C-alpha positions in Angstrom: -48.8 -23.6 83.7 -46.1 -24.9 81.5 -48.7 -26.2 79.0 -50.3 -22.8 79.0 -47.0 -21.1 78.2 -46.2 -23.6 75.4 -49.6 -23.1 73.9 -49.1 -19.3 74.1 -45.7 -19.6 72.4 -47.2 -21.8 69.7 -50.0 -19.4 69.1 -47.6 -16.5 69.1 -45.4 -18.2 66.5 -48.5 -19.0 64.4 -49.7 -15.5 64.6 -46.3 -14.1 63.7 -46.1 -16.4 60.7 -49.7 -15.4 59.7 -48.8 -11.7 60.0 -45.6 -12.3 58.1 -47.5 -14.0 55.3 -50.0 -11.2 55.2 -47.3 -8.6 55.0 -45.5 -10.4 52.2 -48.8 -10.7 50.3 -49.5 -7.0 50.7 -45.9 -6.2 49.7 -46.3 -8.4 46.6 -49.6 -6.9 45.8 -48.1 -3.4 46.1 -45.3 -4.4 43.7 -47.7 -5.9 41.2 -49.9 -2.9 41.4 -46.8 -0.6 40.8 -45.8 -2.8 37.8 -49.3 -2.6 36.5 -49.4 1.2 36.7 -46.0 1.5 35.0 -47.0 -1.0 32.3 -50.2 0.9 31.7 -48.3 4.2 31.5 -45.9 2.7 28.9 -48.8 1.3 26.9 -50.6 4.7 26.9 -47.4 6.4 25.9 -46.6 4.0 23.0 -50.2 4.3 21.8 -50.1 8.0 22.0 -46.9 8.4 20.0 -48.2 5.9 17.4 -51.6 7.4 17.3 -52.8 8.5 13.8 -54.0 11.7 15.5 -50.5 12.6 16.8 -49.0 11.9 13.3 -51.6 13.9 11.4 -49.9 17.0 9.8 -51.0 20.4 10.9 -52.8 22.5 8.2 -52.2 26.2 7.7 -53.4 28.9 5.4 -51.7 32.3 5.2 -52.0 36.0 6.0 -50.2 38.5 3.8 -48.0 40.8 5.8 -46.3 42.7 3.0 -46.1 42.7 -0.8 -42.9 43.5 -2.6 -42.2 43.9 -6.3 -40.6 41.0 -8.2 -39.1 40.7 -11.6 -41.9 39.2 -13.8 -39.2 37.8 -16.2 -37.4 35.9 -13.4 -38.1 32.2 -13.7 -37.4 31.7 -10.0 -35.7 28.4 -9.0 -34.0 29.3 -5.8 -34.4 32.0 -3.2 -32.4 33.0 0.0 -32.5 36.0 2.3 -29.2 36.9 3.8 -27.7 40.1 5.2 -30.8 42.2 4.4 -31.0 41.3 0.8 -32.4 38.5 -1.4 -30.3 36.1 -3.5 -32.1 34.5 -6.3 -31.4 31.8 -8.9 -33.4 31.8 -12.1 -33.7 29.1 -14.7 -34.3 28.3 -18.4 -31.5 27.5 -20.9 -29.8 30.7 -22.1 -31.6 32.8 -19.4 -30.3 31.3 -16.1 -28.8 33.8 -13.6 -27.6 34.3 -10.1 -28.8 37.6 -8.6 -28.6 39.9 -5.6 -31.9 41.7 -5.2 -33.1 44.6 -3.1 -36.1 43.3 -1.2 -38.1 46.6 -1.0 -37.7 47.6 -4.7 -37.1 44.3 -6.5 -34.1 46.0 -8.1 -31.3 43.7 -9.3 -28.1 44.9 -7.6 -25.8 42.2 -8.9 -26.1 39.7 -11.7 -24.2 36.7 -13.0 -25.4 34.9 -16.1 -24.8 31.1 -16.4 -23.4 29.6 -19.6 -26.3 28.8 -21.9 -26.0 25.0 -21.5 -27.0 25.2 -17.9 -30.5 25.5 -16.4 -30.2 27.2 -13.1 -31.9 25.7 -10.0 -31.9 26.0 -6.2 -29.4 28.0 -4.2 -28.2 28.2 -0.6 -25.6 30.2 1.3 -23.0 28.4 3.4 -19.9 30.0 5.0 -20.0 33.1 2.7 -20.4 31.0 -0.4 -23.3 30.7 -2.7 -24.0 27.1 -3.8 -26.2 26.8 -6.9 -27.6 23.6 -8.6 -28.4 23.0 -12.2 -31.2 20.9 -13.5 -30.0 18.0 -15.7 -26.3 18.8 -16.0 -25.3 17.0 -12.8 -23.3 20.1 -12.0 -23.3 22.5 -9.1 -21.4 25.8 -8.7 -19.9 27.6 -5.8 -19.5 31.4 -5.8 -18.0 34.0 -3.6 -21.0 35.7 -1.9 -19.6 39.2 -2.5 -18.0 39.1 -5.9 -20.0 36.2 -7.5 -16.7 34.9 -8.7 -16.9 31.2 -9.5 -14.8 29.3 -6.9 -15.5 25.7 -7.6 -17.7 23.1 -9.2 -19.1 19.8 -8.0 -21.1 16.9 -9.4 -24.1 14.8 -8.2 -25.8 11.8 -9.9 -29.4 13.1 -9.8 -31.2 16.1 -11.2 -30.8 19.2 -9.2 -33.9 21.0 -7.9 -33.7 22.6 -4.5 -30.9 23.1 -1.9 -30.6 24.4 1.7 -28.6 23.5 4.8 -29.1 22.8 8.5 -25.8 24.4 9.6 -23.7 21.3 9.2 -25.1 19.5 6.1 -26.4 20.5 2.7 -29.9 19.3 2.0 -30.8 18.7 -1.6 -34.0 17.8 -3.5 -34.2 16.3 -7.0 -38.0 16.2 -7.8 -38.6 12.8 -6.2 -39.7 12.1 -2.6 -36.0 11.9 -1.4 -34.0 14.6 0.4 -30.2 14.0 0.2 -27.7 15.2 2.8 -24.3 16.3 1.5 -21.1 17.2 3.1 -20.6 21.0 2.5 -16.9 20.6 1.9 -16.7 17.5 -0.3 -20.3 17.5 -1.6 -20.4 13.8 -1.1 -23.7 12.2 0.0 -23.8 11.4 3.7 -27.4 10.4 4.1 -30.9 10.5 2.7 -34.5 10.4 3.8 -37.8 9.7 2.1 -40.5 12.3 2.6 -43.9 10.9 3.4 -47.3 11.7 4.6 -49.9 9.0 3.9 -47.5 7.8 1.2 -44.4 9.2 -0.4 -44.5 13.0 -1.2 -42.9 13.5 -4.6 -42.1 16.6 -6.7 -40.1 18.3 -3.9 -38.8 21.5 -5.5 -37.3 24.6 -3.9 -36.5 24.1 -0.2 -35.6 26.2 2.8 -34.5 25.1 6.3 -36.5 27.0 8.9 -36.4 26.4 12.7 -35.3 22.8 12.4 -37.6 21.8 9.6 -37.5 21.8 5.8 -40.1 23.8 3.9 -40.6 22.5 0.4 -42.5 23.7 -2.6 -44.4 20.9 -4.3 -44.0 21.4 -8.0 -47.2 22.6 -9.8 -49.1 22.8 -6.6 -50.0 25.9 -4.5 -48.8 24.4 -1.2 -45.7 24.0 0.8 -44.8 20.8 2.9 -43.2 21.2 6.3 -40.9 18.2 6.8 -39.1 16.7 9.7 -35.6 16.1 8.2 -34.8 13.3 10.6 -37.8 11.1 9.9 -38.9 12.5 6.6 -42.5 12.9 8.0 -44.6 15.8 6.8 -45.6 17.7 10.0 -47.5 20.4 8.2 -49.1 21.7 5.0 -49.3 25.4 4.0 -52.1 26.1 1.6 -51.2 29.1 -0.6 -54.1 28.8 -3.0 -55.1 32.2 -4.4 -52.0 34.1 -3.2 -51.2 35.0 -6.8 -53.8 36.0 -9.4 -53.8 33.0 -11.8 -56.0 34.7 -14.5 -54.3 34.2 -17.9 -51.2 32.8 -16.2 -48.8 30.4 -17.9 -49.2 27.0 -16.2 -45.4 26.8 -16.0 -45.2 29.9 -13.8 -45.9 28.1 -10.6 -45.3 28.8 -6.9 -41.5 28.4 -6.4 -39.3 30.3 -4.0 -39.1 30.3 -0.2 -36.8 32.6 1.8 -36.6 33.1 5.5 -35.2 36.1 7.5 -34.0 34.5 10.7 -33.2 37.8 12.4 -36.7 39.3 11.9 -38.5 36.0 11.7 -40.0 36.8 8.3 -41.1 34.2 5.7 -41.2 35.1 2.0 -42.6 33.3 -1.0 -42.8 33.9 -4.7 -43.1 32.0 -8.0 -41.8 31.7 -11.5 -42.3 35.0 -13.4 -44.5 36.3 -10.6 -44.7 40.1 -10.4 -44.8 40.0 -6.6 -43.0 38.5 -3.7 -45.0 38.0 -0.5 -44.1 38.2 3.1 -46.6 35.9 4.9 -47.5 34.5 8.3 -49.0 31.1 8.9 -52.6 30.8 10.1 -53.5 27.4 11.7 -56.6 25.8 10.4 -56.8 23.0 13.0 
């Protein structure tokens, strides 16, 4: 009887240890399976965000919503829509101007002519001030938005091409693949980013900040790059081929001028000495 009880206890202990071992193995297997699932998920996520497909820019063509008259003598270098009107900067030595323009008629409502030694370039509006670049003079100007009175000047080491802002920083192009970030009070550089697609995207010209991205004319090309300003990556291309009749057109009179009406969500484009300004919408090609 005693021997029987002892054997039973021993068998019970062995069975308990066996069961304990099995449970531990199952628990370990469950943990390993969970780790495997998590690892697989991380791998899939990393592969997806680094996948060439996910990095491929979107491609757009355009639809014309409305056509407005534009001064065919205006060598457009900068364009902004603010308060229901257009502000425009024009270039060429001895002909450079700052203008307030009525959208519907193209009429020049206010005009300031730059000294003849300056070649006007991009403009933006920040805190009721118009900020205008010049091409090779390393000089920028700040005007009162209402009177066009010259309030200040500032300098920069590069050429001046396009300028916009993201609400806290000025963003400037100089014809290279680089976008520069400037403090809007001191005009000192606070950062920069190189714009790239497959490789560097150069000839960045007139620029506009729209819904968190920078839209940039590419000089001498009928297309606009849409750029992530944090990474510099081109997230989209807008093909504007054929929007302006190029028959007998001066090769210098290229696409240049992007303006955005944030209140009405309207996008405008024009070019140097173009007779029209176009309101367009984007049509995805992909």
